[in-house]
C-alpha positions in Angstrom: 0.0 0.0 0.0 1.1 3.6 -0.5 1.1 6.2 2.3 -2.1 7.7 0.8 -4.2 5.2 -1.2 -7.7 6.3 -2.3 -10.0 3.5 -3.2 -12.3 5.2 -5.7 -15.9 4.4 -6.1 -16.0 5.0 -9.9 -14.6 2.9 -12.8 -13.4 6.0 -14.7 -11.6 4.8 -17.8 -14.0 2.3 -19.5 -16.3 2.5 -22.4 -19.3 2.8 -20.1 -19.0 4.6 -16.8 -20.2 2.2 -14.0 -21.0 3.3 -10.5 -19.7 0.7 -8.0 -21.6 0.8 -4.8 -19.9 0.1 -1.6 -16.4 1.1 -2.4 -16.5 4.9 -1.5 -13.3 6.7 -0.4 -10.9 5.3 1.9 -7.8 7.2 3.1 -4.8 5.1 4.5 -2.9 6.7 7.4 0.2 8.7 6.6 3.5 7.1 7.4 4.4 7.5 11.0 7.9 8.9 12.1 9.9 11.9 11.4 10.4 11.3 7.6 10.0 13.9 4.9 6.7 15.6 4.6 4.1 15.3 1.8 4.9 13.6 -1.4 8.4 12.9 -0.5 7.0 10.2 1.8 6.4 8.2 -1.4 10.1 7.5 -2.0 10.7 3.8 -1.8 7.1 2.9 -2.4 5.7 1.4 -5.5 4.4 3.7 -8.2 0.7 4.4 -7.6 -1.5 2.8 -10.4 -3.5 4.9 -12.6 -5.1 5.2 -16.0 -6.1 8.4 -17.7 -6.9 9.9 -21.1 -4.2 11.3 -23.2 -4.9 15.0 -24.1 -4.8 13.9 -27.9 -7.3 11.1 -27.4 -10.4 13.4 -27.0 -11.6 11.1 -24.2 -13.5 13.2 -21.6 -13.2 10.9 -18.6 -11.7 10.9 -15.0 -8.8 9.0 -14.1 -9.1 5.6 -12.7 -6.9 5.0 -9.6 -8.3 1.7 -8.4 -5.2 -0.6 -7.6 -5.5 -4.2 -8.3 -5.9 -5.2 -4.8 -8.7 -2.6 -4.2 -10.3 -3.9 -7.4 -10.5 -7.4 -6.1 -11.9 -6.3 -2.7 -14.4 -3.9 -4.2 -15.4 -5.9 -7.5 -14.2 -2.9 -9.5 -12.0 -2.5 -12.6 -8.4 -1.9 -11.9 -6.5 0.9 -13.6 -3.9 -1.4 -14.7 -6.5 -3.5 -16.5 -7.8 -0.6 -18.6 -7.7 -1.4 -22.4 -9.5 1.7 -23.7 -7.7 3.2 -26.8 -6.4 6.6 -25.9 -5.7 5.8 -22.3 -2.5 6.2 -20.6 -1.9 3.2 -18.2 0.8 3.6 -15.6 1.6 -0.2 -15.2 2.2 -0.5 -19.1 3.5 3.0 -20.1 5.8 3.8 -17.0 8.1 0.8 -16.9 11.9 0.8 -16.4 13.2 4.4 -15.8 10.2 6.8 -15.6 9.5 10.4 -15.0 6.1 11.9 -14.1 5.3 15.6 -13.6 2.2 17.2 -12.6 1.4 20.6 -14.0 -1.4 23.2 -14.7 -2.0 25.6 -17.6 -2.5 28.6 -15.3 1.0 28.4 -13.9 3.7 29.4 -16.2 6.4 27.7 -14.3 4.6 24.4 -14.5 4.1 24.7 -18.3 7.7 25.4 -18.5 8.6 22.2 -16.7 6.7 20.3 -19.4 8.8 22.2 -22.0 12.0 20.9 -20.2 10.5 17.3 -20.1 10.0 17.6 -23.9 13.7 18.8 -24.5 15.1 16.2 -22.0 13.1 13.0 -23.1 11.3 13.4 -26.4 13.9 11.4 -28.2 15.2 9.2 -25.3 13.4 5.9 -25.5 15.2 4.6 -22.4 13.1 6.9 -20.3 9.2 6.7 -20.2 7.5 9.9 -19.2 4.1 11.5 -18.4 3.0 15.0 -18.0 -0.2 15.1 -16.0 -2.4 18.1 -16.1 -4.6 18.1 -13.0 -7.9 19.9 -12.6 -7.9 20.8 -16.3 -10.3 20.2 -19.1 -9.2 17.9 -22.0 -9.8 20.3 -24.8 -7.7 23.0 -23.3 -4.8 20.7 -22.4 -4.8 19.4 -25.9 -4.7 22.9 -27.2 -1.7 23.7 -25.0 0.1 20.6 -26.1 -0.3 21.5 -29.8 0.9 25.1 -29.1 4.0 23.9 -27.5 4.7 21.1 -29.8 4.9 18.5 -27.2 5.3 15.0 -28.3 5.8 13.3 -25.0 2.7 11.8 -23.4 0.5 14.6 -22.0 -2.2 13.1 -19.7 -5.4 14.6 -18.2 -6.1 14.1 -14.7 -9.3 16.2 -14.8 -10.6 15.6 -11.3 -7.0 15.4 -9.7 -7.5 11.7 -8.6 -4.2 10.7 -9.6 -2.6 13.9 -8.2 -4.2 13.1 -4.8 -2.8 9.6 -4.9 0.7 11.1 -5.5 0.2 13.6 -2.7 0.6 16.5 -5.0 0.3 19.9 -3.2 1.4 22.2 -5.9 3.2 22.3 -9.3 5.5 21.6 -10.8 5.8 18.3 -8.9 8.2 15.6 -10.5 8.5 12.1 -9.6 11.3 9.6 -10.6 10.8 5.9 -10.6 12.7 2.7 -11.6 11.3 -0.6 -12.1 7.9 0.4 -10.7 9.2 2.0 -7.4 9.6 5.7 -6.7 13.2 6.8 -6.3 12.9 10.5 -6.1 10.5 13.5 -5.8 11.4 16.9 -6.8 9.3 20.1 -6.2 9.8 23.2 -8.3 11.3 23.7 -11.9 13.9 21.3 -13.0 15.9 22.1 -16.2 16.8 19.6 -18.9 20.2 18.8 -17.0 18.7 18.3 -13.7 16.0 16.1 -15.0 18.6 13.8 -16.5 20.8 13.9 -13.5 17.8 12.8 -11.4 17.0 9.8 -13.6 20.6 8.8 -13.7 21.0 9.1 -9.8 21.3 5.8 -7.8 18.3 5.1 -5.5 18.7 5.9 -1.8 19.5 2.6 0.0 18.0 4.1 3.2 14.7 4.9 1.6 11.7 3.0 3.2 10.4 0.2 1.2 6.7 0.1 0.9 4.0 -2.1 -0.7 
């Protein structure tokens, strides 16, 4: 489990949206102890599972953040099992070395972060990336992506379900993962060189290991 795992009572990324009774919302307690605050508590934990629309897909749906474990308990569809065309699925699309940044259109520094992600990783096939726009409408995000010429995956987390799972408190917030486990969290703008250094950095052996 993650420090903050929200079990969501909606399917999200499916052809037909189905309400799942009895799941509701559950918030697991934050980690105890004197560790880092907020999103940095995720370091050492498995990458949260989510599926959400690519901005270019035209899909106007909420993200699915139901983990496989929660899906079994709640008889729901897990995010990692989503097979809808135009959906970005973390379990499939963020393997190996991965970088995820959360951004918003109304914050110039956050938009600039996606520009830096584009410069750093657009042609680097060894790193899988995603730029998640949270609390944003699909059409507007797609327009911004076209205007900036972004070719990296731009994903829409319109109700901030994924952002909540990642404990995002502002933007830009950038997460680094290796083989499905979070190795680093950086707040604030990172230039191309800083992004590449963070990807190359060795995981902290003292980091807590979660589920």
